[in-house]
C-alpha positions, 0 to 999 in steps of 0.5 A: 220949591217949598221946604220939605214938610210944608208941601200941601201934599204932606197932609195926605200922609198925616194921620192926625190931619183933620181932613174929614167932615162929620158927615163924611166921617159918618158915611165912611164908618157906616154910622150916624153923626150922632154916633160920632157926637156920642164918642166925643161926649164919652171923650173917646175922640175929640175932633178939631174944629174948622174956622166955622166951628164944624167938627173935623176928624183925622184918619187916626180918629176914624180908626178909633171910632171904627173899633168902637163901632165894631164893639157896639155892633157886637152888643157892647154898650157905647160907654163900655166900648169907649172904655175898652178902646181906651184901655186897648190903646193904653195897653198897646202904648205900654207894650211899645214902651216895654219893647223900647226899654228891652231893646235899650237893655240888650247888652252890646256884643263883647269887643273882639 
């Protein structure tokens, strides 16, 4: 049996594994490949490339693209939607770090 972490099925659980082609990603999002290319041009997501040069998207990237699509569907310009998603992501990361720092500061209970 191969060592843990090298099984082919491990990729199924990896949110960053570029599993989806552009066509499949667009279909899943209910959008067009041009929309995904525009997200790339606006540097919201940067798909990896297959050996043949085709764009490949991860589940994480599809979640980001879906959020941008939500905003665009609500009337937000795509450039603005990309900026909003980046800022939301930065805020979430800052809040996570803040919580970790607060947890590290929690005093230990006095020894009995």
